[in-house]
C-alpha positions in Angstrom: -13.5 -18.0 156.6 -11.9 -15.1 154.8 -8.4 -16.3 155.7 -9.1 -19.9 154.6 -8.8 -21.5 158.1 -12.4 -22.9 157.8 -13.0 -25.5 155.0 -16.7 -25.9 155.3 -19.1 -23.1 156.4 -22.7 -24.1 157.2 -25.3 -21.3 157.6 -28.5 -19.5 156.7 -29.1 -16.6 154.4 -26.6 -14.7 156.6 -23.8 -16.2 154.4 -25.0 -13.9 151.6 -24.2 -10.7 153.6 -21.7 -8.3 152.3 -19.4 -8.7 155.3 -18.9 -12.5 154.6 -16.0 -13.2 152.3 -14.3 -16.4 151.2 -10.7 -17.0 150.3 -11.2 -19.5 147.6 -14.8 -20.6 147.3 -15.2 -23.7 145.1 -18.5 -25.4 146.0 -21.9 -24.1 147.1 -24.6 -26.5 148.3 -28.0 -24.9 148.5 -30.5 -26.9 150.6 -34.3 -26.3 150.2 -33.7 -24.5 147.0 -37.2 -23.2 146.7 -36.5 -20.8 149.6 -33.8 -19.0 147.7 -34.2 -16.5 144.9 -32.1 -16.3 141.8 -30.2 -13.3 143.2 -29.2 -15.4 146.3 -27.9 -18.2 144.2 -26.1 -16.0 141.7 -24.4 -14.1 144.6 -21.8 -16.9 145.1 -20.8 -17.0 141.4 -19.8 -13.3 141.6 -17.3 -14.2 144.3 -15.3 -16.5 142.1 -15.3 -17.3 138.4 -15.6 -21.0 138.8 -18.0 -22.1 141.5 -19.7 -25.5 141.5 -23.4 -25.2 142.6 -25.4 -28.1 143.9 -29.0 -27.4 144.8 -31.1 -29.9 146.8 -34.9 -29.8 147.0 -37.9 -32.1 147.1 -39.6 -29.9 144.5 -37.4 -28.0 142.0 -38.6 -24.6 141.0 -39.7 -24.3 137.3 -36.6 -22.4 136.2 -34.2 -25.0 137.7 -36.2 -28.0 136.4 -36.3 -26.4 132.9 -32.5 -25.9 133.0 -32.1 -29.6 133.7 -34.6 -30.8 131.1 -33.0 -28.6 128.4 -29.5 -29.9 129.2 -28.2 -26.6 130.7 -27.8 -28.3 134.1 -27.3 -31.9 135.3 -30.0 -33.4 137.4 -30.2 -36.4 139.7 -33.6 -37.7 140.9 -34.1 -39.9 144.0 -37.4 -41.6 143.4 -37.2 -44.2 146.2 -38.7 -42.9 149.5 -36.9 -43.1 152.8 -37.6 -46.3 154.9 -40.7 -46.0 157.0 -42.4 -43.2 155.0 -46.1 -43.6 154.4 -48.2 -42.6 151.4 -50.5 -39.7 152.3 -54.1 -39.8 151.4 -55.1 -36.3 150.1 -58.7 -35.1 150.6 -60.3 -31.9 149.2 -62.9 -30.4 151.5 -64.7 -27.2 152.4 -63.2 -25.1 155.2 -66.7 -24.5 156.5 -67.3 -28.3 156.9 -67.1 -28.3 160.7 -68.2 -32.0 161.0 -65.4 -33.2 158.8 -62.7 -31.1 160.6 -63.9 -32.4 164.0 -63.9 -36.0 162.7 -60.4 -35.6 161.3 -59.0 -34.2 164.6 -60.7 -36.7 166.8 -59.8 -39.7 164.6 -56.2 -38.7 164.9 -56.4 -38.2 168.7 -58.2 -41.5 169.2 -55.5 -43.5 167.5 -52.8 -41.8 169.6 -51.5 -39.4 167.0 -51.2 -35.6 166.5 -52.3 -33.1 163.9 -51.1 -30.0 162.2 -53.6 -27.3 161.3 -52.1 -24.8 158.8 -53.5 -21.3 159.0 -51.1 -18.8 157.4 -52.6 -15.5 158.7 -51.0 -14.4 162.0 -53.7 -11.7 162.7 -56.5 -14.3 162.7 -54.7 -17.5 163.9 -55.9 -17.1 167.5 -59.5 -16.7 166.4 -59.2 -19.8 164.2 -57.8 -21.7 167.1 -60.7 -20.7 169.3 -63.1 -22.0 166.6 -61.2 -25.3 166.5 -61.4 -25.6 170.3 -65.1 -25.2 170.1 -65.3 -27.8 167.4 -63.1 -30.4 169.2 -62.9 -29.5 172.9 -61.5 -33.0 173.6 -58.2 -31.9 171.9 -55.5 -29.8 173.3 -54.2 -27.0 171.1 -51.1 -24.8 170.7 -50.2 -22.0 168.4 -46.9 -21.5 166.5 -45.8 -18.7 164.1 -42.8 -16.7 163.1 -43.7 -13.5 165.0 -43.5 -15.3 168.4 -40.3 -14.9 170.5 -37.7 -17.6 170.0 -38.0 -19.1 173.5 -41.8 -19.1 173.4 -41.9 -20.8 170.0 -39.3 -23.4 171.3 -41.6 -24.2 174.3 -44.5 -24.7 171.9 -42.6 -27.0 169.7 -41.2 -29.0 172.6 -44.7 -29.5 174.0 -45.9 -30.7 170.6 -42.9 -32.9 170.0 -43.3 -34.5 173.5 -47.0 -35.3 172.7 -48.5 -32.9 175.3 -50.4 -31.1 172.6 -52.8 -32.8 170.2 -53.1 -30.1 167.5 -50.5 -27.5 166.5 -52.1 -24.5 164.7 -49.3 -22.9 162.8 -48.3 -20.9 159.8 -45.9 -22.2 157.1 -43.1 -21.9 159.7 -43.4 -25.7 159.9 -42.9 -26.2 156.2 -39.3 -27.5 156.6 -37.2 -29.3 159.1 -40.1 -30.7 161.2 -40.0 -34.5 161.7 -42.7 -35.8 164.1 -43.6 -39.4 163.5 -46.7 -39.2 165.7 -48.2 -36.5 163.4 -50.5 -38.3 161.0 -52.9 -35.6 159.9 -52.5 -32.2 158.4 -55.3 -29.8 157.5 -54.3 -26.9 155.3 -56.7 -23.9 155.6 -57.4 -21.9 152.4 -55.3 -24.3 150.4 -56.0 -22.4 147.2 -53.6 -19.6 148.2 -50.5 -21.9 148.4 -48.2 -22.8 145.6 -48.0 -26.4 144.4 -44.4 -27.0 145.7 -45.3 -25.4 149.0 -48.4 -27.6 149.4 -46.3 -30.7 148.7 -43.7 -29.6 151.3 -46.5 -29.0 153.9 -48.1 -32.4 153.1 -44.7 -34.0 153.8 -44.9 -33.0 157.5 -47.0 -36.1 158.1 -46.6 -39.8 157.0 -43.4 -40.2 158.9 -44.7 -42.8 161.4 -46.3 -46.2 161.3 -49.9 -45.0 160.7 -51.6 -44.1 157.4 -51.5 -40.3 157.0 -54.1 -37.8 155.8 -53.8 -34.4 154.3 -57.0 -32.2 154.1 -57.0 -29.4 151.6 -59.6 -26.9 152.9 -60.9 -24.4 150.4 -63.5 -21.6 150.7 -67.0 -22.7 149.6 -68.0 -19.1 148.7 -65.0 -18.3 146.5 -64.7 -20.2 143.2 -61.2 -21.4 142.3 -59.4 -19.7 139.5 -57.9 -22.0 136.7 -54.4 -22.1 138.1 -55.6 -22.8 141.7 -57.8 -25.6 140.4 -54.9 -27.1 138.5 -52.7 -27.0 141.6 -55.3 -28.7 143.8 -56.0 -31.3 141.2 -52.3 -32.1 140.7 -51.8 -32.6 144.5 -54.8 -34.9 144.7 -53.6 -37.0 141.8 -49.9 -37.1 142.7 -50.2 -38.4 146.3 -47.9 -41.4 146.0 -44.4 -41.7 147.5 -41.7 -40.1 145.4 -44.1 -37.8 143.5 -42.0 -34.7 144.0 -40.5 -34.8 140.6 -43.8 -35.2 138.9 -45.3 -32.4 140.9 -42.4 -30.2 139.8 -43.2 -31.1 136.2 -46.8 -30.1 136.7 -45.7 -26.8 138.4 -43.5 -26.1 135.3 -46.5 -26.8 133.1 -48.8 -24.5 135.1 -46.5 -21.6 135.9 -44.0 -21.6 133.0 -40.2 -21.9 133.0 -39.0 -18.4 133.9 -36.1 -16.7 132.2 -32.7 -18.1 131.4 -30.8 -14.9 132.1 -33.3 -12.9 134.2 -34.4 -13.3 137.8 -37.9 -14.7 137.1 -38.1 -18.2 138.4 -41.5 -18.9 136.7 -43.6 -17.4 134.0 -43.8 -17.8 130.2 -41.5 -16.5 127.5 -44.1 -14.3 125.7 -42.0 -12.8 122.9 -40.9 -15.8 120.9 -43.0 -18.7 122.2 -42.0 -21.6 124.5 -41.2 -24.1 121.7 -38.9 -21.6 119.9 -37.2 -20.7 123.2 -36.5 -24.4 123.9 -35.1 -24.9 120.3 -32.8 -21.9 120.5 -31.6 -22.9 124.0 -30.9 -26.5 122.9 -29.0 -25.3 119.9 -26.9 -22.9 122.0 -26.1 -25.6 124.6 -25.1 -28.1 121.9 -22.8 -25.5 120.3 -21.1 -24.6 123.6 -20.7 -28.3 124.5 -18.8 -29.0 121.2 -16.8 -25.7 121.3 
């Protein structure tokens, strides 16, 4: 890479390491942009004065979306869903509702499908799995999380992909890159603790087959939702149609704020001058630079 013998280098965050150098870097494509911080994305610009940056994501982070809406960056939106994708019915429920959870798991098994159960706490994932096994002993369960060994996790995913396991109890490790057409139901435990974009990504793990898909957002009955969590859950319930990613990002921008133009905050409000004034100043600056 450093000598220029390789034209295209494909990799993970490892490409950001100090020992990786490029001879003449011209284009950077960042897939799943929400997994990268501003520092990561700006790293490549330091390597060369002129680097074209293309970011790909189902749900742009507020800062990036705001850049696009204000004219500082170009945006291209693909609103037509891939062939075969199904709309996902989104249901809000109590995580203590054992009857509903049992029905959801058994309904999926009865129609020959599989289910994800998202529990994002490694220390209690085995206990939660035992509770689910007591609720639905007819189903077979497997556990998957990032602290497992590579080979062990691979065996778990192979058994789920092959259909040998009915329910995969997992952390957000399954958020991206998982395409299992037989999976038609996902239950997200303690959904109030997830970000809006993350919930949308997780919901997208189902609805890839011929059957109608379901996403259950399970919240704690004993803990009242704060205003931001209530807004996130409501947005996800309302924006459940295919191609809703852009609208969800707009809602995320509205809830969390746009972040800073020059700083590293990818969300949050501009408290000193107000959002309207910020947008006006930014628009004027962009127009001045465009005509310079």
